[in-house]
N, C-alpha and C positions, 0 to 999 in steps of 0.2 A: 445560579448554578452552584453546585457543590460537588466535591469528590470526597469519598470516604474510603477508609482502609477496610480490610476484611473483618475487623472488630466493630465496624459501624461508627468509628470515630472520624470526625471531619478532618481532612487533610488540607483542603482549600475551600474557600467560599468567595463568591463575588459580591459586589455591592448590592445587587438585587436580593440575594439571599439574606444579607444583613438587614436590609429594609423590611423584608417579610417577617423576620424574627425579632428585630429590635436589638440584636446583639452585634457586637463588633467582630471583625475578622479575627482579632486576637482572642477574644472570648471563645469563639466557636472552634478555632483550631487548636487552642491550648488544652481543652478538656471535654468538649461537647461530643455527644453521640446522637445518632438519629433519634433515639428514643426520648431525648430531651426536647425535641422540637416538633415531633408528631406523636399522636397518641400511641401508646404501647400496643394496643390492639391492631393498629394499622401497620406498625413495624412487624408484628408477628405475621400478619397476613402477607405482607410483601416478602418476607423471608421464606414463608412456606411456598409461595408461587415461584420465586426464583430458585429455590431448592428443587422443586419439581422440574423446572426447565433444565437445570444443571444435570440432575440425575437421569433425565430422559435423553440427554445429549442434544437437546434443542438449542438452537442459537437465537431463539425468540427473545425479544426485548420486552420487558415489563413496562407498561405505562398505566398510570392511574392517578386520579385526583385525590388528594388527602388534605385534611386540615393541618395548618401549620400553627403551632402554639407560639404566640408573641410574648415577648418579655413583659408587656403590660397586662398580661392575663387574657387578652383577646385571642381570637382565631382569625386566620386568613386561610385562603385555599391556594394550593399549588399543584402543578402537574409534575409528577415524578416519572422519570424514565430511568430504568435500571438495566445496565448491561455489564457483563464481566469483561475486563481487560485481562486476557490471559497471556 
């Protein structure tokens, strides 16, 4: 699990997220953005969907499976759930 700020930067990550990515909590929370651990096309798609939800006033939660880019160059898959804390 991870939390991000409105700029897409990680503010906290748990051990499972660190294992999926191969990066330490410090590495991820010091400077990482979502676009560094999932493909940019997936980030763009998620942002577009969440923006549509927000603009329509929907309180729907985005859920989707996306590849996670590991530090060793490999890919793992993870389930993403996105909601806004207002």
